[in-house]
C-alpha positions as CSV (number, residue, x, y, z in Angstrom):
1,M,16.6,-14.9,-31.5
2,Y,14.6,-11.7,-31.6
3,S,15.1,-8.2,-33.0
4,D,17.6,-5.9,-31.2
5,K,15.0,-3.0,-31.5
6,K,14.0,-2.3,-27.9
7,N,10.6,-0.8,-28.8
8,I,9.7,-4.0,-30.6
9,L,10.8,-6.1,-27.6
10,Q,8.6,-4.0,-25.3
11,L,5.7,-4.4,-27.8
12,A,6.1,-8.2,-28.1
13,S,6.3,-8.7,-24.3
14,L,3.3,-6.5,-23.6
15,L,1.2,-8.2,-26.3
16,I,1.9,-11.5,-24.4
17,E,1.1,-10.0,-21.0
18,H,-2.2,-8.5,-22.3
19,G,-3.1,-11.9,-23.8
20,I,-3.2,-10.8,-27.5
21,S,-2.1,-13.9,-29.4
22,N,-3.8,-13.7,-32.8
23,V,-1.7,-11.7,-35.3
24,V,-2.1,-11.1,-39.0
25,F,1.0,-10.2,-40.9
26,C,1.2,-8.3,-44.2
27,P,4.4,-8.5,-46.3
28,G,7.0,-5.8,-46.2
29,S,10.6,-5.0,-45.2
30,R,10.1,-2.2,-42.6
31,N,7.9,-4.4,-40.5
32,A,10.1,-7.4,-40.8
33,P,11.8,-7.0,-37.4
34,I,8.3,-7.0,-35.8
35,V,7.2,-10.0,-37.9
36,H,10.4,-12.0,-37.0
37,T,10.1,-11.3,-33.3
38,L,6.4,-12.3,-33.0
39,A,6.6,-15.2,-35.5
40,N,9.4,-16.8,-33.6
41,H,7.7,-16.8,-30.2
42,S,5.4,-19.8,-29.4
43,F,2.7,-17.6,-27.8
44,F,1.6,-16.0,-31.0
45,N,-0.8,-17.6,-33.5
46,C,0.3,-16.0,-36.8
47,H,-1.5,-15.6,-40.1
48,S,-0.2,-14.2,-43.5
49,V,-2.5,-12.1,-45.7
50,T,-1.0,-10.1,-48.6
51,D,-3.7,-7.5,-49.2
52,E,-3.8,-5.1,-46.3
53,R,-7.5,-4.3,-46.9
54,S,-8.4,-7.9,-46.7
55,A,-6.0,-8.5,-43.9
56,G,-7.7,-5.9,-41.8
57,F,-11.0,-7.5,-42.1
58,F,-9.5,-11.0,-41.6
59,A,-8.1,-9.7,-38.3
60,L,-11.6,-8.3,-37.5
61,G,-13.0,-11.7,-38.0
62,L,-10.5,-13.3,-35.6
63,A,-11.4,-10.7,-33.0
64,L,-15.1,-11.3,-33.5
65,H,-14.7,-15.0,-32.9
66,G,-14.5,-15.2,-29.1
67,G,-14.3,-11.4,-28.5
68,K,-10.6,-11.4,-27.7
69,P,-8.4,-8.7,-29.3
70,A,-6.5,-9.5,-32.5
71,A,-3.7,-7.7,-34.1
72,I,-2.7,-6.8,-37.7
73,C,0.9,-5.7,-38.6
74,C,1.8,-3.9,-41.8
75,T,4.8,-2.1,-43.3
76,S,5.1,1.7,-43.7
77,G,3.4,4.0,-46.2
78,T,0.2,3.4,-48.0
79,A,0.0,-0.1,-46.7
80,L,-1.4,1.4,-43.5
81,L,-4.1,3.4,-45.3
82,N,-5.5,0.2,-46.8
83,I,-6.4,-1.0,-43.3
84,H,-8.7,2.1,-42.7
85,P,-12.0,0.5,-43.8
86,A,-11.5,-2.4,-41.3
87,V,-10.6,0.1,-38.6
88,A,-13.8,2.0,-39.3
89,E,-15.8,-1.2,-39.1
90,A,-14.1,-2.2,-35.9
91,F,-14.8,1.2,-34.3
92,Y,-18.5,1.2,-35.1
93,Q,-18.9,-2.5,-34.4
94,E,-16.9,-2.1,-31.1
95,V,-14.3,-4.8,-31.9
96,P,-10.9,-4.8,-30.1
97,L,-8.4,-4.6,-33.0
98,V,-4.7,-3.7,-32.6
99,V,-3.2,-2.1,-35.7
100,I,0.6,-2.2,-35.6
101,S,2.3,-0.2,-38.2
102,A,6.0,-0.1,-38.9
103,D,7.3,3.4,-39.8
104,R,10.4,5.1,-41.0
105,P,12.3,7.3,-38.5
106,T,10.5,10.6,-38.0
107,A,13.4,12.7,-39.5
108,W,12.7,11.1,-42.9
109,I,9.0,11.8,-43.2
110,G,8.2,14.3,-45.9
111,Q,11.7,14.1,-47.4
112,M,10.9,12.1,-50.5
113,D,12.1,8.9,-48.9
114,G,10.3,5.8,-50.1
115,Q,7.1,4.5,-48.5
116,T,6.7,7.5,-46.1
117,L,3.7,9.5,-45.0
118,P,2.6,11.0,-41.7
119,Q,1.4,7.8,-40.0
120,P,0.8,8.9,-36.3
121,G,-2.9,9.6,-35.8
122,V,-3.8,8.7,-39.3
123,F,-7.1,7.1,-38.3
124,G,-8.2,10.2,-36.4
125,S,-11.4,9.6,-34.3
126,L,-11.9,6.1,-35.6
127,V,-9.6,4.6,-33.0
128,K,-9.9,4.7,-29.2
129,K,-6.2,5.4,-28.8
130,S,-3.3,6.1,-31.1
131,V,0.4,6.1,-29.9
132,H,3.7,6.8,-31.6
133,L,6.4,4.8,-29.9
134,P,9.9,6.3,-29.4
135,E,13.0,4.5,-30.6
136,I,14.6,3.6,-27.3
137,H,18.1,5.0,-26.5
138,T,17.7,5.9,-22.8
139,E,15.9,4.5,-19.7
140,Q,13.4,7.3,-20.0
141,D,12.7,6.3,-23.6
142,E,12.1,2.8,-22.4
143,W,9.7,3.9,-19.6
144,Y,7.8,6.1,-22.1
145,C,7.5,3.4,-24.7
146,N,6.3,0.9,-22.1
147,R,3.7,3.4,-20.8
148,L,2.4,4.2,-24.3
149,I,1.9,0.5,-25.2
150,N,0.2,-0.2,-21.9
151,E,-2.1,2.8,-22.5
152,A,-3.0,1.6,-26.0
153,L,-3.7,-2.0,-25.0
154,L,-5.7,-1.0,-21.9
155,E,-8.0,1.1,-24.1
156,L,-9.1,-1.9,-26.2
157,N,-11.7,-2.7,-23.5
158,H,-12.1,0.6,-21.7
159,H,-15.7,1.9,-21.6
160,G,-16.6,-0.3,-24.5
161,K,-14.4,-2.1,-27.0
162,G,-12.7,-0.8,-30.1
163,P,-9.6,-0.5,-32.2
164,V,-6.2,1.1,-31.3
165,H,-3.2,2.1,-33.3
166,I,0.4,1.5,-32.4
167,N,2.9,3.2,-34.7
168,V,6.5,1.8,-34.5
169,P,9.4,3.8,-36.0
170,I,12.3,1.5,-36.9
171,S,15.7,2.7,-38.0
172,E,18.1,0.6,-40.1
173,P,19.7,-1.8,-39.9
174,L,16.5,-3.8,-39.9
175,Y,17.8,-7.4,-39.8
176,Q,19.7,-7.6,-36.5
177,F,18.3,-10.5,-34.5
178,T,20.7,-10.8,-31.6
179,T,18.3,-10.8,-28.6
180,P,18.0,-14.3,-27.0
181,E,14.8,-13.7,-25.0
182,L,12.1,-11.1,-24.5
183,P,12.6,-8.7,-21.6
184,K,10.5,-8.7,-18.4
185,V,8.3,-5.7,-18.7
186,R,6.1,-3.6,-16.5
187,V,2.4,-4.4,-17.0
188,I,-0.2,-1.8,-16.1
189,T,-3.6,-3.3,-15.2
190,R,-6.9,-1.5,-14.8
191,Y,-9.8,-2.4,-12.4
192,Q,-13.1,-0.9,-13.2
193,G,-14.9,-0.6,-9.8
194,L,-14.1,-2.8,-6.9
195,N,-16.7,-5.4,-6.1
196,V,-15.3,-7.0,-3.0
197,Y,-17.6,-10.0,-3.5
198,D,-16.0,-10.7,-6.9
199,R,-13.1,-13.1,-6.5
200,K,-11.1,-11.5,-9.3
201,Y,-10.3,-8.7,-6.8
202,D,-8.9,-11.0,-4.2
203,D,-5.4,-10.7,-5.6
204,L,-5.6,-6.9,-5.3
205,I,-6.4,-7.1,-1.6
206,E,-3.8,-9.9,-1.0
207,R,-1.1,-7.7,-2.6
208,L,-2.1,-4.7,-0.4
209,N,-2.0,-6.8,2.8
210,K,1.4,-8.3,2.1
211,Y,3.1,-4.8,2.3
212,S,4.0,-3.3,5.6
213,K,5.3,0.0,4.2
214,R,2.2,1.6,2.7
215,M,1.8,5.3,1.6
216,V,-1.2,7.3,0.4
217,I,-0.6,10.6,-1.4
218,A,-3.6,12.8,-1.8
219,G,-3.2,15.4,-4.5
220,Q,-5.1,18.6,-5.2
221,M,-8.9,18.4,-4.5
222,S,-11.2,21.4,-4.0
223,L,-13.6,19.7,-1.6
224,I,-14.1,18.4,1.9
225,Y,-14.8,14.7,2.5
226,L,-15.9,13.6,5.9
227,F,-15.0,10.0,6.7
228,E,-17.0,8.2,9.3
229,K,-15.1,7.9,12.6
230,K,-15.1,4.1,12.3
231,I,-13.5,4.3,8.8
232,C,-10.9,6.7,10.1
233,K,-9.8,4.3,12.8
234,L,-9.7,1.4,10.4
235,L,-7.7,3.2,7.8
236,Y,-5.4,5.7,9.4
237,K,-3.0,3.4,11.2
238,H,-2.2,1.3,8.2
239,F,-0.7,4.1,6.0
240,V,1.5,7.1,5.9
241,W,-0.8,9.9,4.6
242,L,0.8,12.7,2.7
243,S,-1.0,15.8,1.4
244,E,-0.3,19.4,0.7
245,H,-2.5,22.4,1.5
246,I,-4.1,22.2,-1.9
247,G,-5.4,18.8,-1.0
248,N,-7.8,20.4,1.5
249,R,-9.6,17.9,3.9
250,I,-9.7,14.7,2.0
251,V,-7.8,12.2,4.2
252,P,-9.2,10.2,7.1
253,G,-7.2,12.0,9.8
254,L,-4.3,14.5,9.9
255,P,-1.9,14.1,7.0
256,I,1.8,14.8,7.1
257,K,2.3,18.0,5.2
258,N,5.9,18.9,5.9
259,F,7.2,15.9,3.9
260,D,9.2,18.2,1.6
261,A,11.3,19.4,4.6
262,I,11.5,15.8,5.9
263,L,13.0,14.6,2.7
264,Y,15.4,17.5,2.5
265,A,16.6,16.9,6.1
266,S,17.0,13.1,5.7
267,T,20.2,11.3,4.9
268,E,20.3,8.8,2.1
269,E,20.2,6.0,4.7
270,E,17.1,7.5,6.3
271,R,15.4,7.9,2.9
272,E,15.8,4.2,2.3
273,K,13.9,3.6,5.5
274,L,11.2,6.1,4.5
275,T,10.8,4.5,1.0
276,P,7.3,2.8,0.7
277,E,6.7,-0.6,-0.8
278,I,3.4,0.5,-2.2
279,V,2.0,4.0,-3.0
280,I,-1.7,4.8,-3.6
281,T,-2.5,8.1,-5.1
282,Y,-5.8,10.0,-5.6
283,G,-6.7,13.5,-6.4
284,G,-4.9,15.9,-8.7
285,H,-1.5,17.5,-8.9
286,V,1.3,17.4,-6.3
287,V,3.4,20.5,-6.0
288,S,6.5,19.0,-4.3
289,K,9.3,18.4,-6.8
290,R,11.3,16.8,-4.0
291,L,8.6,14.1,-3.3
292,K,8.5,13.3,-7.1
293,E,12.3,13.0,-7.2
294,F,12.3,10.8,-4.1
295,L,9.8,8.3,-5.4
296,R,11.4,8.2,-8.9
297,K,14.8,7.5,-7.4
298,H,13.4,5.1,-4.8
299,P,10.4,3.6,-6.6
300,P,7.9,1.5,-4.7
301,K,7.2,-2.0,-5.8
302,E,3.7,-0.9,-6.8
303,H,1.9,2.3,-7.5
304,W,-1.9,2.3,-7.6
305,H,-3.8,5.4,-8.9
306,V,-7.4,5.7,-8.0
307,S,-9.7,8.0,-10.0
308,L,-13.2,8.1,-11.5
309,K,-11.7,8.5,-15.0
310,G,-9.5,5.5,-14.8
311,E,-6.7,7.4,-16.6
312,V,-3.1,6.2,-16.7
313,V,-1.1,8.7,-14.6
314,D,2.4,7.5,-14.1
315,L,3.8,10.4,-12.1
316,F,6.6,8.4,-10.4
317,G,7.5,6.1,-13.3
318,C,6.3,3.0,-11.6
319,L,2.6,2.8,-12.1
320,T,1.3,-0.8,-11.9
321,T,-2.5,-0.5,-11.3
322,V,-5.3,1.9,-12.2
323,I,-8.5,1.6,-10.2
324,E,-11.4,3.3,-11.9
325,M,-13.7,4.3,-9.1
326,D,-14.4,7.1,-6.6
327,P,-11.3,7.2,-4.4
328,F,-13.4,7.7,-1.2
329,E,-15.5,4.7,-2.0
330,F,-12.3,2.7,-2.6
331,L,-10.8,3.7,0.7
332,E,-14.0,2.9,2.6
333,K,-14.2,-0.6,0.9
334,I,-10.6,-1.5,1.6
335,A,-10.9,-0.3,5.3
336,Y,-12.7,-3.5,6.2
337,L,-10.3,-5.7,4.2
338,L,-7.0,-4.6,5.8
339,E,-5.4,-7.2,8.1
340,N,-5.2,-6.0,11.7
341,K,-1.5,-6.1,12.3
342,Q,1.1,-3.8,13.9
343,V,2.6,-1.4,11.3
344,E,5.7,0.6,12.3
345,Y,6.3,2.4,9.0
346,P,3.9,5.4,9.6
347,K,5.7,6.1,13.0
348,A,9.0,6.7,11.2
349,W,7.4,9.5,9.2
350,E,5.5,10.9,12.1
351,Y,8.7,11.0,14.2
352,K,10.6,12.9,11.5
353,S,7.6,15.2,11.0
354,K,7.4,16.2,14.7
355,N,11.1,16.9,14.8
356,I,11.0,19.5,12.1
357,P,9.6,22.8,13.6
358,E,8.0,25.5,11.5
359,P,10.6,28.0,10.2
360,V,11.1,31.5,11.7
361,F,12.4,33.9,9.1
362,V,13.4,37.5,9.4
363,Y,11.7,40.0,7.1
364,S,11.3,38.3,3.7
365,E,8.6,36.8,1.4
366,M,8.6,33.7,3.5
367,A,8.0,35.7,6.7
368,A,5.1,37.6,5.1
369,I,3.4,34.3,4.0
370,G,4.0,32.8,7.5
371,Q,2.5,35.8,9.3
372,L,-0.6,35.6,7.1
373,L,-1.1,31.8,7.4
374,H,-0.7,32.0,11.2
375,S,-3.4,34.8,11.3
376,L,-5.9,33.3,8.8
377,P,-9.5,33.5,10.1
378,E,-11.4,30.3,10.5
379,E,-13.6,29.3,7.5
380,S,-11.8,31.7,5.1
381,A,-10.5,30.8,1.6
382,L,-6.8,31.0,0.7
383,H,-5.8,31.4,-3.0
384,L,-2.2,30.6,-3.7
385,G,-0.4,31.9,-6.8
386,N,1.9,29.5,-8.6
387,S,5.6,29.3,-8.3
388,S,7.0,30.8,-5.0
389,A,3.6,31.4,-3.2
390,V,2.3,27.8,-3.3
391,R,5.7,26.4,-2.3
392,Y,6.5,28.8,0.5
393,A,3.0,28.3,2.0
394,Q,3.8,24.6,2.4
395,L,6.4,25.6,5.0
396,Y,3.6,26.6,7.5
397,S,0.5,25.0,9.0
398,I,-3.0,26.4,8.4
399,P,-6.3,25.8,10.1
400,N,-8.2,22.7,8.8
401,S,-11.2,24.9,8.2
402,V,-9.5,27.1,5.6
403,E,-10.2,26.1,2.0
404,V,-7.2,26.3,-0.3
405,C,-7.3,27.0,-4.0
406,C,-4.6,27.1,-6.7
407,N,-4.4,26.8,-10.5
408,R,-2.3,23.6,-10.4
409,G,-4.0,22.0,-13.4
410,T,-1.3,23.4,-15.7
411,S,0.7,25.3,-13.0
412,G,1.0,28.5,-15.1
413,I,1.1,32.0,-13.7
414,E,-1.5,33.4,-16.1
415,G,-5.0,33.8,-14.6
416,S,-4.2,33.1,-11.0
417,L,-5.6,36.5,-9.9
418,S,-8.6,36.3,-12.2
419,T,-9.5,32.8,-11.0
420,A,-9.3,33.9,-7.3
421,I,-11.4,37.1,-7.9
422,G,-14.0,35.1,-9.8
423,Y,-14.2,32.7,-6.8
424,A,-14.3,35.5,-4.3
425,S,-17.1,37.3,-6.2
426,A,-19.4,34.3,-5.7
427,S,-18.2,33.6,-2.1
428,R,-19.4,35.0,1.3
429,K,-16.2,34.1,3.0
430,L,-13.1,36.3,3.4
431,N,-10.8,35.4,0.4
432,F,-7.1,35.9,0.8
433,I,-4.8,35.8,-2.3
434,V,-1.1,35.3,-2.0
435,I,0.6,36.1,-5.3
436,G,4.0,36.9,-6.7
437,D,4.8,40.0,-8.7
438,L,5.1,38.5,-12.1
439,S,1.8,36.5,-11.7
440,F,0.1,39.7,-10.5
441,F,1.3,42.1,-13.2
442,Y,0.7,39.5,-15.9
443,D,-2.9,39.2,-14.8
444,M,-3.4,42.8,-13.6
445,N,-6.5,43.3,-15.7
446,A,-8.3,41.0,-13.2
447,L,-8.7,44.2,-11.2
448,W,-10.2,46.0,-14.2
449,N,-13.6,44.3,-13.8
450,K,-16.2,45.4,-11.3
451,Y,-16.3,42.2,-9.2
452,S,-13.7,43.0,-6.5
453,H,-15.7,43.2,-3.3
454,N,-14.8,43.9,0.3
455,N,-14.3,40.2,1.1
456,L,-11.2,40.2,-1.1
457,R,-7.7,40.7,0.3
458,I,-4.5,40.4,-1.8
459,L,-1.0,39.9,-0.5
460,L,1.3,40.9,-3.3
461,L,4.9,39.7,-2.9
462,N,7.0,42.1,-4.9
463,N,10.7,41.4,-5.1
464,E,11.0,42.9,-8.6
465,G,11.3,39.7,-10.7
466,G,11.0,36.0,-10.9
467,E,12.9,35.1,-7.8
468,I,12.2,31.4,-7.9
469,F,14.0,30.9,-11.2
470,Q,17.2,31.9,-9.5
471,S,16.8,29.2,-6.9
472,I,17.0,26.4,-9.6
473,P,20.2,24.4,-9.2
474,G,22.8,25.3,-11.9
475,F,21.3,28.7,-12.7
476,E,24.7,30.4,-12.8
477,V,24.5,32.8,-15.8
478,N,25.5,36.3,-16.8
479,E,23.4,39.4,-16.1
480,R,22.3,39.6,-19.7
481,T,20.8,36.1,-19.6
482,R,19.3,36.7,-16.1
483,R,17.5,39.7,-17.4
484,F,15.5,37.6,-19.9
485,V,14.9,34.7,-17.6
486,T,13.8,36.4,-14.4
487,A,12.2,39.5,-16.0
488,P,13.4,42.2,-13.5
489,H,11.3,45.3,-13.1
490,Q,10.7,48.3,-10.9
491,T,6.9,48.3,-10.9
492,S,4.5,48.9,-8.0
493,A,0.8,48.1,-7.9
494,S,0.1,51.2,-5.8
495,G,-1.5,53.4,-8.5
496,W,-3.5,50.6,-10.1
497,A,-4.8,49.4,-6.7
498,K,-5.9,52.9,-5.6
499,E,-7.5,53.7,-9.0
500,R,-9.5,50.4,-8.8
501,G,-10.8,51.3,-5.3
502,F,-8.6,49.1,-3.1
503,S,-7.3,50.1,0.3
504,Y,-3.6,50.0,-0.3
505,L,-0.8,49.3,2.2
506,A,2.9,49.2,1.3
507,V,5.3,47.1,3.4
508,H,9.1,47.5,3.5
509,D,10.1,46.0,6.9
510,N,8.9,43.7,9.7
511,E,7.3,46.5,11.7
512,E,5.2,47.6,8.7
513,L,4.4,44.0,8.0
514,E,3.0,43.4,11.5
515,T,0.9,46.6,11.3
516,A,-0.5,45.8,7.9
517,M,-1.3,42.2,8.8
518,R,-3.5,43.3,11.7
519,T,-5.7,45.3,9.2
520,F,-5.4,42.6,6.5
521,T,-6.7,39.8,8.6
522,Q,-9.1,41.5,11.0
523,T,-12.7,40.2,10.9
524,E,-14.5,42.1,13.7
525,Q,-15.4,45.1,11.6
526,P,-16.0,44.5,7.9
527,T,-13.9,46.8,5.7
528,E,-15.6,49.0,3.2
529,F,-13.2,48.2,0.3
530,P,-11.0,45.3,-0.8
531,I,-7.5,45.4,0.5
532,L,-4.1,45.1,-1.3
533,V,-0.9,44.8,0.8
534,E,2.2,45.0,-1.3
535,V,5.3,43.5,0.4
536,F,8.6,44.7,-1.0
537,T,11.6,42.4,-0.4
538,D,15.0,41.7,-1.8
539,K,15.1,38.6,-4.0
540,T,18.7,37.9,-3.3
541,E,18.1,38.0,0.5
542,D,15.0,35.8,0.1
543,I,17.0,33.2,-1.7
544,R,19.8,33.4,0.9
545,L,17.4,33.0,3.8
546,L,15.7,30.0,2.2
547,K,19.0,28.3,1.5
548,E,20.1,29.0,5.0
549,Y,16.9,27.4,6.4
550,Y,17.3,24.2,4.3
551,H,21.0,24.0,5.2
552,G,20.1,24.2,8.8
553,L,17.6,21.3,8.4
554,K,20.3,19.2,6.9
555,N,22.8,20.1,9.7
556,K,20.3,19.3,12.4
557,S,19.6,15.9,10.8
């Protein structure tokens, strides 16, 4: 029987899955549940050494013999500090050593409780990875704990070998051993490169070919990648390709971009049919919250993330494989290894996509964005502010030749305007910025500098507050609270724009919008000054129209 502590059960199962069998135990009570669980499983080859300083070096010797990782497990407090010399030696000698430290619950650290000190991160830069496990009470705790342990163990051999530290808080009672068997756990594996002539990659290709419902999601990337026509033909038919505007041109063909509306319009039964068996991701952030919720609720059997860094990015909570290589090189290599068979899954998505027309709104923020996107000149650059702007832009199609930029690294509102103006100052293209009022006024000093040229055009959506916060489900609060959450104001950019040398146009209705947009997007005759168009809308009406649109999608479905 094993400990009833779920973080210990996850740790034990993952040590087995990652092939770490040599374990050195130091005596103590706080680590007793870990000791009992590992010592009573036949996989582990256990050793007992009383002095932690000696035990650390003993474990180092075990790892040196054969090069396989070894683990050392100690109790809480100064016991952990005594392993520091061995950790330093393992780091500089590049030896894969797993330090497992039991710990008191976080609430008791620094409260004069016995054998307590701040253990997380105690080894500083002398370990390749340090993780502090949660005590598991919910499914999310379990997912997080599993991910942390996988991350730590994967780092033992990532870009050179070295030690890692796993800190395990354990609440009392300590001695409850009621679990009859270890749980089956998710194991994350990492492939560094993809040599198709190496047989160890055969299983990867076999797994890929066994699935018929395959999806690729391309996240944000600020580039254009031109696949060869032959590669496009080999790849495209095998997958559903999803990407947003911020993904730019990085898929071998035309991706489905209105997937957010597709998911909203689909019934639960239809969503089951749209659920992939495997998802492959590359690139950066994905804006759509609905897509994230869909794949978290309907997880694929496998999720592969492909990136040059080889980082663990578990966006949907079901990551199984990390492939450390250039994603385009990966796609081009697998193109020749995919079995040539009829795949119906992409057609289901394509059918849904074609049956969702672009929306037509009366005068509103969405209408203003739609008019601009439909009028964008070829080869221009589009900069999207965070929050409403980047989401509403996804409702419309744009020319493939338009480059799309957005600060989605952290998705904050600060600096959106400054980033776009910096980009435009170095660009010869026309640069269009779509930005909300809070983002604009927060970063208004971006116009203070002297780098706003006549290739810069700003579409400011001013509905006098943070409209998107009010569209969050459950946001039913009193006016006092709303004032602090949505930051209502009665500010216009008119004076600031004119003082900074912009041509300024104010828009209050659809007729003014159409007139302003002709000036805003015209390319035949270069303007002398940068242009700022300020579109004034009613936030309550914007929300109503958007809800009406989505309600109509659902009814149509």
